[in-house]
C-alpha positions in Angstrom: 163.5 113.9 74.0 163.7 114.3 70.2 161.8 112.3 67.6 164.8 110.2 66.7 165.3 108.9 70.3 161.6 108.4 70.6 161.6 106.3 67.5 164.4 104.2 68.8 162.6 103.6 72.1 159.5 102.5 70.1 161.5 100.1 67.9 161.3 97.0 70.1 157.6 97.4 70.4 157.3 97.9 66.7 159.3 94.7 66.1 157.1 92.8 68.6 153.9 94.1 66.9 155.2 93.0 63.5 156.5 89.6 64.6 153.6 88.5 66.7 150.6 90.4 65.4 151.0 91.7 61.9 152.8 88.7 60.3 150.5 86.1 61.9 147.4 88.0 60.8 148.8 88.2 57.3 149.4 84.5 57.2 145.9 83.8 58.5 144.5 85.9 55.6 146.8 84.3 53.1 145.7 80.8 54.1 142.0 81.7 54.6 141.7 83.3 51.1 143.4 80.6 49.2 143.0 76.8 48.6 145.7 74.1 48.9 147.0 75.0 45.5 147.4 78.7 46.4 144.5 79.9 44.2 142.3 82.7 45.6 138.9 81.6 46.9 136.2 82.6 49.3 135.1 79.0 49.9 137.0 78.8 53.2 135.1 81.8 54.6 131.8 80.8 53.2 132.2 77.3 54.7 130.8 78.8 57.9 127.3 78.5 56.3 127.5 74.7 56.1 125.1 73.1 58.7 127.9 71.6 60.8 129.9 74.9 61.1 126.7 77.0 61.4 125.5 74.8 64.3 128.9 75.1 66.1 128.9 78.9 65.6 125.4 79.3 66.9 126.1 77.1 69.9 129.3 79.0 70.6 127.4 82.4 70.5 124.7 81.1 72.7 127.0 79.6 75.4 129.3 82.7 75.3 126.3 85.0 75.7 125.0 83.0 78.6 128.4 82.9 80.3 128.9 86.7 79.7 125.5 87.4 81.2 126.2 85.2 84.3 129.6 86.9 84.8 128.0 90.3 84.7 125.2 89.2 87.0 127.8 88.0 89.5 130.5 90.7 88.9 128.4 93.8 89.3 127.1 93.1 92.9 130.7 92.0 93.8 132.1 95.3 92.4 129.5 97.3 94.3 130.4 95.5 97.6 134.1 96.1 96.9 133.4 99.8 96.3 131.3 100.1 99.4 134.0 98.6 101.5 136.5 101.1 100.1 138.7 98.4 98.8 142.0 99.8 97.6 143.9 98.7 94.5 146.4 96.9 96.6 143.8 95.2 98.7 144.0 91.5 99.6 140.5 90.9 98.4 141.4 92.2 94.9 144.4 90.0 95.0 142.1 87.0 95.7 140.2 87.8 92.5 143.4 88.1 90.4 145.1 85.1 92.0 143.3 82.4 89.8 144.7 84.1 86.7 148.2 83.3 87.9 147.4 79.6 87.6 147.7 77.8 84.3 144.4 78.0 82.4 144.6 74.3 81.5 145.1 73.3 85.1 142.2 75.4 86.3 139.9 73.7 83.8 141.2 70.2 84.6 140.5 70.9 88.2 136.8 71.4 87.4 136.8 68.2 85.3 137.9 66.3 88.4 135.2 68.0 90.5 132.4 67.4 88.1 133.1 64.0 86.7 130.7 61.1 87.5 133.0 59.8 90.3 134.4 63.2 91.1 134.7 65.1 94.4 131.2 66.8 94.2 129.3 63.6 93.6 131.4 61.8 96.3 130.3 64.5 98.8 126.7 64.3 97.7 126.8 60.5 98.1 128.1 61.0 101.7 125.2 63.3 102.4 122.7 60.9 100.8 121.8 63.2 97.9 121.5 62.1 94.3 124.5 62.5 92.0 124.8 65.3 89.5 125.3 64.6 85.8 126.9 67.9 84.7 130.1 66.8 83.0 130.0 66.6 79.2 127.0 69.0 79.1 126.6 72.6 78.0 126.1 73.5 81.6 129.6 72.3 82.5 131.1 74.3 79.7 129.2 77.4 80.9 130.4 76.8 84.4 134.0 76.5 83.2 133.7 79.7 81.2 132.2 81.6 84.1 134.9 80.4 86.5 137.8 81.2 84.2 136.6 84.5 82.9 134.8 86.0 85.9 137.9 88.1 87.0 137.9 89.8 83.6 134.4 91.1 84.3 134.9 92.0 88.0 138.0 94.1 87.6 136.8 96.5 84.8 133.4 97.0 86.4 135.0 97.6 89.8 137.5 100.0 88.2 134.8 102.3 86.8 132.7 102.1 90.0 135.7 103.0 92.1 136.2 106.2 90.1 132.7 107.5 90.7 132.9 110.5 93.1 131.0 109.9 96.4 129.7 113.5 96.1 127.7 112.4 93.0 126.0 109.7 95.0 125.4 111.9 98.0 123.9 114.6 95.8 121.4 112.0 94.3 120.4 110.9 97.8 120.0 114.5 99.0 117.6 115.0 96.0 115.5 112.1 97.2 116.8 109.2 95.2 116.5 105.9 96.9 119.1 103.0 96.7 117.4 101.6 93.6 117.1 104.9 91.8 120.8 105.6 92.6 121.7 102.3 91.2 119.7 102.7 88.0 120.3 106.4 87.3 123.8 107.0 88.7 125.9 103.9 89.3 124.8 101.8 86.3 125.1 104.6 83.6 128.5 105.7 84.9 129.8 102.1 84.9 128.9 101.5 81.3 132.6 101.8 80.1 133.6 99.0 82.6 130.6 96.9 81.7 131.4 97.1 77.9 135.1 96.3 78.5 134.1 93.4 80.8 131.6 92.0 78.3 134.3 92.2 75.5 137.0 90.6 77.7 134.6 87.7 78.6 132.6 87.2 75.4 135.5 87.0 72.9 137.6 84.4 74.8 134.5 82.4 75.6 133.5 82.5 71.9 136.9 81.3 70.7 137.8 78.8 73.4 138.2 75.1 72.7 140.0 73.8 75.8 137.0 74.2 78.1 134.7 72.4 75.7 137.2 69.7 75.1 137.7 69.0 78.9 134.3 69.7 80.3 132.3 68.8 77.2 134.1 65.6 76.7 134.7 66.5 73.0 131.1 65.6 72.5 130.0 69.3 72.2 131.6 71.0 69.3 132.0 74.8 69.5 133.4 76.8 66.6 136.8 76.9 68.4 136.9 73.1 68.5 136.1 73.0 64.7 138.9 75.4 63.9 141.3 73.6 66.2 140.5 70.2 64.6 141.0 71.6 61.1 144.5 72.7 62.1 145.5 69.7 64.1 143.6 66.7 62.9 142.4 67.5 59.4 145.6 69.4 58.5 143.4 71.8 56.5 145.0 75.1 57.5 143.1 76.9 54.7 139.7 76.1 56.1 140.7 76.7 59.7 142.1 80.1 58.8 138.9 80.9 56.8 136.7 80.1 59.8 139.0 82.1 62.0 138.5 85.1 59.8 134.7 84.8 60.5 135.5 85.1 64.2 137.5 88.2 63.6 134.3 89.9 62.6 133.0 89.5 66.2 136.3 90.8 67.5 136.1 93.9 65.3 132.5 94.5 66.5 133.6 94.2 70.1 136.4 96.7 69.5 134.0 99.1 68.0 131.8 99.0 71.1 134.8 99.5 73.3 136.0 102.4 71.2 132.5 104.0 71.4 131.7 103.5 75.1 135.1 103.5 76.7 137.0 106.2 74.8 139.3 107.0 77.7 140.1 103.4 78.7 138.4 103.7 82.0 137.3 100.1 82.1 140.7 98.7 81.2 143.1 100.8 83.3 143.6 99.7 86.9 
């Protein structure tokens, strides 16, 4: 196939990239680096240093880090179990993990709102059992729970993908040399699964950092994350310039995560199933 035909085949993808990635990013930069009159300014970006915005960013980073850690803590043992059971790529168990992603993100979060609210399903069951009611809704704990539930599959799949590619002979060799289960885990499985772990961390941390739907529904709009601040600037305050400027700050974290993925997952082992 000559270069001309190859270029023609790549044309739809190029148009897609230009229309839905390049142009929107250009508009974000245009709004973020100008004021309402169109004059160049860095005030929209530097607004992240104000107490309100800084507090929202720090809280977002904290809750995102906690959610990412919990996802990793849950996902790694699950991935090890799946690998140990020789689960194939077309397995029903993997399908169960992927299935929640087929449901609308908003509906999944609203379902947890129904479960966690004061007169919700969980408290109703606790009341039947004679146990005290839980006050989780509209708290950071509820937001973390929503993040873990929604983003856990994005951690399980990359980690499992890298673990599944580890040759059994490597593990058998370690055991023949006297390595116990813990040493095999620390010195063999964990280092070889770093590409999947880095990919999983990126795929969980970035959406958790930028989300506003989960904090709106499970936080009752009382806990403002940086995603909520940006969303409000666009929808309620009609200050697209400030919203775009704050969005540019979040792009820094996206670029950092892309750097880590490029460094530790050069062959895309953690993202290709």
